C-alpha positions as MATLAB code, in Angstrom:
seq = 'MALVAITREMGSLGIDVGQNIAASLGVPMIHHEIVDAVADKMRVRRSHVVRLLDGKATFYERLTAADTKASLLTAAEILDLACDPRGAVLRGWGAAFLLHKVPHAVCARVCAPRWLRTQRMMERLNTDDPVAAETEVRQNDESHAAVIKRNFHVDMPNAENYDVVLSTERLSVDDASEELLHVTRNHAFEETIASRQTLLDLRLEAHVRVALRVNPRTRNTVLGVATNAGVVTLSGIVRDEDERREAVSVAADVDAVESVQSSIRAADGFRPWGNG';
ca = [
     193.082  -18.138   47.272;
     192.968  -17.662   50.931;
     195.915  -16.043   52.667;
     196.126  -15.420   56.538;
     198.804  -14.148   58.448;
     198.672  -14.776   62.293;
     201.009  -13.318   65.088;
     203.124  -15.633   67.190;
     202.655  -14.793   70.926;
     203.655  -17.274   73.780;
     200.460  -18.831   75.256;
     198.011  -17.248   73.036;
     196.804  -20.454   71.416;
     197.602  -18.814   68.203;
     198.966  -22.086   66.709;
     195.808  -23.997   67.550;
     193.770  -21.174   65.655;
     196.020  -21.382   62.726;
     195.685  -25.055   62.570;
     191.798  -24.811   62.619;
     191.728  -22.141   59.957;
     194.271  -23.930   57.624;
     192.067  -27.165   57.853;
     188.966  -25.378   57.240;
     190.192  -23.522   54.287;
     192.183  -26.592   52.930;
     195.348  -24.674   52.920;
     198.700  -25.505   54.542;
     199.739  -23.836   57.835;
     203.347  -22.728   57.710;
     205.429  -21.803   60.762;
     208.791  -23.580   61.393;
     209.281  -24.366   57.538;
     210.160  -20.718   57.274;
     213.167  -20.831   59.669;
     214.244  -24.189   58.093;
     214.424  -22.585   54.771;
     216.279  -19.532   55.865;
     218.827  -21.554   57.952;
     219.546  -23.755   55.022;
     220.195  -20.615   52.919;
     222.430  -19.078   55.542;
     224.116  -22.479   56.287;
     223.823  -22.174   59.931;
     221.810  -24.075   62.564;
     218.013  -23.458   62.945;
     218.455  -22.490   66.488;
     220.865  -19.591   65.284;
     218.161  -18.160   63.071;
     215.494  -18.399   65.761;
     217.711  -16.468   68.062;
     218.363  -13.856   65.499;
     214.641  -13.447   64.577;
     213.527  -13.549   68.124;
     215.906  -10.740   69.217;
     217.785  -13.080   71.499;
     221.119  -13.438   69.644;
     224.338  -13.020   71.240;
     226.462   -9.796   70.874;
     228.680  -11.719   68.454;
     225.876  -12.898   66.289;
     224.464   -9.240   66.188;
     227.995   -7.755   65.550;
     228.080   -9.809   62.403;
     225.005   -8.060   61.031;
     223.653  -11.619   60.371;
     220.131  -10.630   61.862;
     219.624   -8.244   59.067;
     220.371  -10.893   56.435;
     218.268  -13.370   58.211;
     215.238  -10.786   58.396;
     215.705  -10.264   54.610;
     215.704  -13.915   53.795;
     212.727  -14.435   55.993;
     210.787  -11.779   54.335;
     211.653  -13.164   50.789;
     210.638  -16.681   52.120;
     207.188  -15.430   53.454;
     206.379  -13.696   50.388;
     207.229  -16.586   48.248;
     205.023  -18.973   50.280;
     202.248  -16.208   50.326;
     202.288  -16.330   46.404;
     201.385  -20.174   46.445;
     198.098  -20.265   44.285;
     196.940  -22.753   46.741;
     196.845  -20.173   49.683;
     198.433  -20.426   53.077;
     198.074  -19.679   56.692;
     201.511  -18.067   57.862;
     202.131  -17.880   61.445;
     204.714  -15.628   63.198;
     208.171  -14.313   61.961;
     206.502  -10.931   61.003;
     204.085  -12.336   58.431;
     201.245  -10.303   59.727;
     203.041   -6.971   59.260;
     204.667   -7.953   56.037;
     201.430   -8.889   54.533;
     199.476   -6.032   55.815;
     199.834   -4.202   52.537;
     198.403   -6.967   50.344;
     194.479   -6.249   50.264;
     193.426   -9.832   49.959;
     195.781  -11.020   53.105;
     193.952  -11.273   56.464;
     196.288  -10.133   59.205;
     195.163  -11.308   62.621;
     196.559  -11.024   66.189;
     195.514  -13.944   68.539;
     196.259  -12.720   72.059;
     195.584  -13.235   75.679;
     196.404  -11.564   79.062;
     199.704  -12.104   80.076;
     198.645  -13.756   83.410;
     196.706  -16.366   81.505;
     199.366  -17.209   78.947;
     201.810  -17.622   81.965;
     199.390  -20.111   83.459;
     199.135  -21.976   80.127;
     202.879  -21.980   79.839;
     203.119  -23.550   83.314;
     200.804  -26.232   82.151;
     202.817  -26.875   78.960;
     206.078  -27.003   80.719;
     204.887  -28.862   83.572;
     206.079  -26.479   86.366;
     204.739  -24.922   89.446;
     207.043  -21.941   89.178;
     204.776  -18.965   88.214;
     207.841  -16.436   88.355;
     209.939  -18.308   85.864;
     206.950  -19.005   83.562;
     205.904  -15.195   83.653;
     209.550  -14.140   83.160;
     209.845  -16.309   79.976;
     206.634  -15.029   78.605;
     207.557  -11.429   79.454;
     211.053  -11.626   77.899;
     209.409  -13.327   74.736;
     206.948  -10.454   74.469;
     209.664   -8.029   74.820;
     212.190   -9.296   72.435;
     209.424   -9.977   69.810;
     208.085   -6.494   70.203;
     211.731   -5.042   69.671;
     212.133   -6.986   66.510;
     208.987   -6.025   65.035;
     209.614   -2.482   65.915;
     213.116   -2.586   64.254;
     212.060   -4.269   61.046;
     208.516   -2.773   60.535;
     208.488    0.409   62.534;
     205.293   -0.474   64.252;
     204.325   -1.452   67.684;
     203.063   -5.029   67.932;
     200.122   -4.742   70.344;
     198.527   -1.747   68.437;
     195.223   -3.045   67.064;
     195.439   -0.929   64.095;
     198.099   -3.022   62.653;
     195.709   -5.729   62.249;
     192.570   -6.599   60.391;
     191.164   -8.598   63.326;
     192.229   -9.080   67.050;
     191.024  -12.122   68.852;
     191.528  -12.696   72.514;
     191.423  -16.361   73.692;
     190.720  -15.105   77.330;
     187.048  -15.564   76.859;
     186.820  -17.004   73.262;
     187.501  -20.650   72.900;
     189.938  -21.761   70.328;
     187.011  -22.985   68.148;
     185.050  -19.601   68.570;
     188.094  -17.682   67.881;
     188.714  -19.801   64.754;
     185.200  -19.345   63.465;
     185.380  -15.682   63.865;
     188.673  -15.558   61.799;
     187.122  -17.722   59.284;
     184.238  -15.609   58.821;
     186.571  -12.586   58.078;
     188.536  -14.620   55.717;
     185.457  -15.319   53.552;
     184.286  -11.495   53.535;
     184.235  -10.080   49.980;
     186.742   -7.384   51.249;
     189.558  -10.002   51.191;
     188.977  -11.470   47.823;
     191.928  -11.702   45.670;
     192.028   -9.523   42.588;
     194.307   -8.670   39.868;
     195.363   -5.680   41.446;
     195.928   -7.200   45.058;
     197.941  -10.192   43.378;
     200.153   -7.593   41.672;
     200.616   -5.957   45.029;
     201.877   -9.112   46.613;
     204.230   -9.974   43.584;
     205.749   -6.542   43.693;
     206.275   -6.929   47.417;
     207.934  -10.362   46.670;
     210.214   -8.918   44.036;
     211.323   -6.098   46.226;
     212.290   -8.650   48.917;
     214.271  -10.564   46.452;
     216.039   -7.504   45.120;
     216.886   -6.525   48.884;
     218.302  -10.147   49.387;
     220.427   -9.895   46.341;
     221.949   -6.609   47.337;
     222.544   -7.856   50.882;
     224.340  -11.139   49.870;
     226.197  -10.001   47.129;
     229.864   -9.010   48.367;
     230.083   -5.924   45.952;
     226.766   -4.474   47.425;
     226.333   -5.900   50.941;
     227.063   -2.652   52.723;
     225.270   -0.382   50.177;
     222.001    0.977   51.734;
     219.443    1.631   49.133;
     215.763    2.461   48.809;
     214.068   -0.299   46.598;
     210.450    0.194   44.901;
     208.756   -2.237   42.516;
     206.097   -1.912   40.212;
     205.164   -4.770   37.874;
     208.781   -5.834   37.084;
     210.229   -2.490   37.133;
     212.630   -1.908   39.955;
     213.539    1.727   41.127;
     216.831    2.063   43.276;
     217.397    5.280   45.231;
     219.889    6.607   47.735;
     223.421    7.728   47.939;
     226.405    5.515   47.320;
     230.446    6.187   47.254;
     231.023    6.483   43.738;
     229.850    5.738   40.222;
     231.322    2.149   40.398;
     229.007    1.233   43.269;
     226.063    2.759   41.676;
     226.713    0.545   38.514;
     227.280   -2.343   40.533;
     223.859   -1.965   42.547;
     222.060   -1.565   39.150;
     223.704   -4.501   37.837;
     222.860   -6.696   40.777;
     219.229   -5.761   40.830;
     218.900   -6.474   37.048;
     219.974  -10.018   37.655;
     217.278  -10.921   39.954;
     214.568  -13.217   38.343;
     211.319  -11.519   37.214;
     213.106   -8.097   37.017;
     212.246   -6.597   33.778;
     214.105   -3.198   34.011;
     215.800   -1.168   36.682;
     215.582    2.708   36.984;
     218.155    4.393   38.926;
     217.682    7.350   41.247;
     221.023    6.703   42.973;
     223.440    9.649   43.529;
     227.256    9.072   43.629;
     228.673   10.880   46.699;
     231.934   11.710   44.753;
     229.918   13.882   42.346;
     228.904   16.309   45.084;
     230.810   19.455   45.599;
     230.702   21.111   49.187;
     228.912   24.503   49.459;
     231.116   27.471   48.303;
     233.263   25.551   45.814;
     231.204   26.374   42.912;
];
């Protein structure tokens, strides 16, 4: 199974590279389908989800904390698609950072200098206004970087966050595609039982986080979630014993969860210093 995740940077031609890779590997390339699925689950318009994921949501949209729900649902959707035995090329929406822990996933950044991406956007938008095009590219870069920093705690341009970085300034789309295809065929990225389990663990963790977020009993509970071959471990501090039991119950009801281990502590069981 070939699994490739590519960043989404305006004017980089990453979509063209992704399409070439998908065609060569005989796997689907997935991009907008992720947003469509999340919008359907949230029962909102697709444009609303895009604004949340792009960091361009209005104050009211952010105030409702819907961006957190959108991010969790997006992660679960990406990991579901990544588990497809046929393989896939996933472009954008944080896939390159989400799958970086999966040994058989190739996480790539396709980039180009901002001036070149501005020229490409001018051609694409059929405009002769370089200032407007550059502003659009810059704002897109800044909002994406902020979302990635918030959700994954990494700097988007940092090369160490990827297995391969390709610039389309000097490499053509075909050349960049060939380089990335060569990497995907390296033995280091062959799927193994252990790497498959890592992917399944990440998917289960994502679904538990979604379940805790969408359930009205636990949506305001902040917990650590770890998974290992169907065993879920919850950690953190909650208000009381009832909230602890509810969190364990919600996690236990998620498909593929075999058991739940709780390291959750209830705040009402603590005593201040000096009170014995």
